[in-house]
N, C-alpha and C positions, 0 to 999 in steps of 0.2 A: 821758502821759495828762492829768494835771492836775485833772480833775473826777471826782466820783464817777460810776462806771458801774454801772448796774443791768441785770440780765438774768435770764433763766430757763434752766434746764437740766433734763433728765430724770434721775431717779435710776435705780437698777438695776432697778426694777420699773415704770418708765415714768411715774412721778408727777412732775409739773412742780414744781420747787423754785425759789424766788426767791433771788437773791444780789445783793450789792452789794460794790464794791471801789473802791479808789483806789490807783493805782500811779504812781510817778515813777521815771524811769530811774536817778536817782542815790540811791535809797533804799538803806539799809544792811541791810534785812531786812523781814520781814513779820509782822504780827499777824493770827492767825485767831481770830475771835470766834464762840463757840457760845452762843446765848442759853439762858436757863433755861425751866422749865415755865411756860406761860401768857404768854410774852413773844414778842417778835419782834426782828429785828435793828435796826429803827428806833429802839429805845430806847437805843441805845449811841452816840449821836452824840458825847457827851462823851469816850468812850473813843476814838472814831475821831479826834477832834481832838487828843487827847494823843498818839496814835500818830503822827500827822502831824508834830507838834512834835518828836518824838523821831527823826524821819527814817525812819519805818516805813510801808510800804504796809499797807493793811488789807483784809481779806476777811471777809465774814460771809454767812450764809444764814438764811433762815427755814426752820426744820425742817418736815417734812411735817405738815400740819394746823395750822400756825401762821402768823400774819402774812399775807403775800401768796402763800404756797405753797399748792398744791392738797392735797387730802386731807381726811378727816373731821376737823373742828375739834377740836384738842386731843388727838388720838389717834395714838399710835404703837403698833402692835400688837406689834412685836418690837423689841428693843433694836438688832438689826443694821440695821433700817431707819434708825435714827438714825445709827449709826456709818458706814454706807455713804454716806449723804448728806454727812457730814463728810469722809469720805475723798475723795469727788468734789471737794469744795471745796478741799481741800489739794492735790490733783493739779492743779487749775486754777490755784491760787496759785503752785505751783512752775513751771508753764509761763510764767506772766506775769512773775515776778521773776528767773528764771534761776538758774543754778547758783552755789553758793558763798556765798549769802546766808543769814543766820540766820532761823529761824522761831521765833515765840513764839505761845503760845495762851492764850486766856482762855475758860474753860468755866464756865458758871454751873450750879449744882446743879439736879437735877431732882427733889429730894425735896419733899414738901409738909408 
């Protein structure tokens, strides 16, 4: 791939979520980034650069109601809405990087 790819996908309730990733064929694994409360994936460019230097693909999404994703701004009604969005991102990442590669995650807290 070489360049960052952005796109959208629908979550389990049909809400459109934004994602970004960069994948290289020879990457040794992948980093999945989950932003914190009041943030969006675009704030993690430094983390993405560090992942690339370490030979890792990266994947991130804007949670429902944050950044470029649809939904009421700043609101996730149920925690499973958050978890299922992340699950969809991880499934997408597994498809893109293939079997046998390691996964790492960075999740920022949601407490205020």
